[in-house]
Every structure is written in C-alpha cells, then in structure tokens.
N, C-alpha and C positions, 0 to 999 in steps of 0.2 A: 276667577282665579286661574292661574296656569296649572299645568299638570306637574305636580311635585312627586318625584320618585325617590324613595329612600331605600338604600340597600344596606345589607348587614356587613359588607366588606368593601374595602377600597378596590377600585379597578386595577387589574394587573398592568404593570408597565409593558409597553409594546415588545421590548426585547425578551421578556419572560414568555409572553404569548407566542412569539415567533419560535423561541427555543422549544417550547412544549409541542408546537405544531410540527416542527422538524423532527422531533423525537418520535411522535406518533407516526409520521409519514415513513420514517426510516424503519420502524418496527413492522409496518405493513408491507413495505416494498419487497419485491422479489427480483431475482436476477436469473436470466437464462444463460447457463454455461453451455458451450458447444465444442465439438471436436472430441475424438476418442480419448486423447490423453487427459484433457481437462475433466471430462465426464468420469473417466475411470478413477482418477484421483479423488474427485468429490464423492463418489460412491463408497470409496474406502475410508473416508474421513469421518470418524464418529462424532466430530463437532458440528457437522453439517446438518442443518434442518432442511431435508429434501422433500419436495412437494410433488413433482411430476416428472416422469422419465419417458421420453419419446425416442424410439430407435427404429431404424430400418432393420430388416431381417439380417442383412449383411453385418451391420454394426453390432447387433445382438450376438451374432456368432463370434465376432472378433473380440468382444468384451468377455465372452466365456463365463466362467464361474463368478466373476465379479458382481454380475447382476443379481443372481439368486442369493448370494452371500449378503447383499445390501438389504434384502428384505423388501425391495420394491418390485412392483408388477409393472413392466414396461408396456407402453402403447406401441404396437408395431405399426409403422407408417409406410405408406407408399413413397419411395424416394422422389417421385415426380411431383408429389403434392405434400411436401413436408409441413405438417400443421403447427409450426412454431413461429412466433413473431420475432424473427431475426432480420438483421439488415441484409439487403440483397447480396452483398459481397461476402457474407460470412461463409467460411468453409466449414460446414458442420460435420462432414463425414458420416452423416446419417445418425448422429447422436446429439441429443440435447437434454439438459436436466434443469428444471426450475428449482431454485433454492432461495433461502433467505441468506442475507449477508452474514459473514462470520462475526462473532463477538469475541474480540481478543482481550476484553477486560479493561483495566485501568492502567494509565501511564505508570504510576508508581509501582504497580505489581510487575509490569514487564521490564521496567528500567532499573529497578533497585539493584545496585552492583553486587552485593554479597561477595562471593568468591571471584577472584580474577578481575580483569579489566574489560568489560563488555564494549562492543561496538554497536552504535545505532546509526541509522540513516534518516535524516530529516529532509523532506521535500517541501520547498516553498513554491506553491502554485504550479506544480508540474501536472498539467492537465491531460497530456496525451496518454491514453491507456497503454499504448505499445511501449512507450518509455517507462511508465510505471511498472508494467509487467516485466520488462527486461531488468529493471532495478531489483525487483523482488527476487528474480532468478539469481542475480549476482549476490544479493544479500544472503540467500540461502547457501550458495556455494562457499562464500567466504566467512560464514558463521556470524553474521550480524544478529543481534538479539531481536531487533524489530526495525521496520520501516514506518516512519511516522509522518503524517501529512494532515493538513487542515481539513475539516469537514466540508468546507466550501472552497471553490476554486482549486480543486485537486481532482485527479482521476478517481472516479468512484469504482467500486468493485463491479466489473462488467464481464460479459463473455469474452470480449476482445482482450481485456487485461488478463483474464485467466488463461486464455490460449497462448498469449505471448509469454506468460510466466511459466508455461510448460509444467504445471503441477505445483510450483512453488507457492501459489496462493493458498493452497490447502495446508501448508506446513510453516510458511514464513509469516509471522505476525505483521499485519498491515493495519496499523492503528490510526483512526481518524480522530483528531482532537478539535475542540471548539475554537481554540486560538493558538496558533503556532508560537507566537511570542511568549505567551504564558507558559506553554510547555517547555520552551527553551529556558526560561527562568527557573522552572521547577527542576529541570535536569541539572542546572548549575548548583542548586541546593543539594542535589544528590551526589555531587562531586564530579560531574562530567565536564570535560573540556570541549567546547563547541568550535569545530573547525569549518569555516566557511570556504567554499570553492569559488574563486573569482579569477578570471584570466588576466586581470590587471593587478593582482596582489603582488607585493614585494617579495614575500617569502615563497619558497617552493615546497611542494608536498614532500619531496624526498629529503629536504633539509630538516623538516620537523618530525617526520614519522618515527624516527628512532627514539626521540625523547618522549613519545606518547605510549610506548609499549606497555607500561604499567599503569596507565591512566585511563579510566572510563572515558570514552571518546564518542562524540556524535559528529558525523560528517553532515554538513548542511549544503544542499544543492538547490539552485533556482531553475526556473523555466528557461528554456533556450531563448535567446534574444534579450529579454529584460533582465534575466539573472535574479539575484537576490534583491528583495526589497530593502529599503534603507534601514528600517527598524530591525530587520533580520540581521543585516550586517553589523549593526551596533551591538546586538546581543551576542555575536560570535566573539570568542576569546582570541582566535587566530584567523587570519585570512591567508589562504595559500593558493598557488596556481600549479597546474601540471606543466612542467617545462618541456616544450617541444624540442625535438632533436634539431630541427631547422629553424629558419627565420620566421616561417609561417606555419600555421596548423592549428586546428581546434577539434574538440571532440563534442559529440552530442551528450546530453545529460546522462543517458544510460551508460555510455562508454566511460564518461568521467567518473561515474559512481563505481564501476567495476575496477578502474585503475586505482581510485582512492582506497577502496576496500582491500585490494591486493597489497597496496603499500602499507596500510596500517595494520593489516592482519599478521604480518611477519613477526614471529616471536611473542605474540599476544596470547594470554591465557584468559578465557572468559567469553 
C-alpha cells in the first residue's frame, strides 16, 4: 500500500504562505541609515528601534549631545576602514546607524479625515529611493498626512531614501500597503477624492485645485516613463496634468509631487 498521510488541517493557500513569509522577513529586516543628518534625526526619534551605531571620532564630535541623549554606545571606527555594509558610493560622513523600519500603523488610523481636509500622496510603483525620499521631504513641507506606496514594486526604506529625505523619513509617515488598489477603494469609502497625475489628462491641476480645498484629497503619482497603471487610473476620480508654460516640458515624479502638493495645499485646513 502507498504511504497515506493524514493531517489535522488543510494546507494553507500559497498567497497566505507568501504573505506570512513576507511579514516575518519584514519584521527581521534591518536598515543602515547613513550621513550625519539622517543619523541625527533617527537618534532623536523615539519611534525608532535602534540596534547599532558606528561613528568616526569626527562624526561623534559633530553629533555632540545627541549621541549620549539617545542612550546608545557608539562604536568608534577608523574612517579608512568604516565597518558598515554600505554601497561604495554612499557618502556616510562617518556616521551609520542600523535600525528596524518604522511602523506607521494602519491606513484607516492615518487617513481618517476627522477635522479638516487632509492631503495624502499615493505612489504607484515609484521604485527610485531618491524620488521617494524627495517626495517625503515635500510631503512634510506641505503638510501631507502620509505618503502611501505598495509593499512591493516601490522604494523600500533604505539609507539612500533617508538621506534624500533629509530627516523627513523620521517624521513623515511612509506607509506600505499590500495592495494599492484596495487602499484607494478604502480611501474612497473614507470620503477622499483621488486625483491622478497624467501628462495627457484633459483637466489641469490649477483648474481643479480650488474646488478641492474642503475635500480630503489623495494625489496619485506613477513611475517615470510608464506612469500610472490602468487599474490605478480607473480608480482615480479625476485625472489632471500640470500645464507647462511653453509647448514642451515635463517634470520628474518628485518635482510633480511638490507642485501638486503646493497647488492643493493653498487654503486647506487639515
């Protein structure tokens, strides 16, 4: 007779197994932040789970009282043999901090309108960490409630992203969601108007901005080149373009985000 195996429970579907594996990997993963600005802000962030601090003597002097106030004991390293696994081109300025990724909680908790008309930024497969970091910086300046991106096919929290964000990563929520389309549908349920950015759209940003001052609004931006995916476009309530002054001209995604945030921020409370 063949080998018969009886189990007490059904085998989990592959998507459940994959999701659980990704969650475990995410919980165990660490990130190396580098550069004086990024390390200083992370040391001052009580939300950060900090693991290891490596500094040159010069960097430790420049960070001053921030280091002892953080409660961490730094490893003082020789600047010629900096013992941290960074990319060769990383400008670390003699400072690196190993951390766990920030946990910004759940979409509903961050996005629920309450008082005023909040602004959100949604990123559809924006994978370049420098673009994502610049967008976080603009989101902080213009008062966006959060920047939201999918867990996959988006820029993860990295040292390069943190350095470009110039401290904003520690203060500006950067929420990664399992499915961007599902998040968009949930935001609609919460009363948001979803405004997709597309250079070929018929409406202009300036024409619709004034009508959205009292409305919770999410700006939706896609990767440079391919732009927004078709399902993402279908889920947007409005598609708009930034009208150039001349016959030609285009902006990269981080600059487009800054312009859109500036235009939609005017007169908004929340």
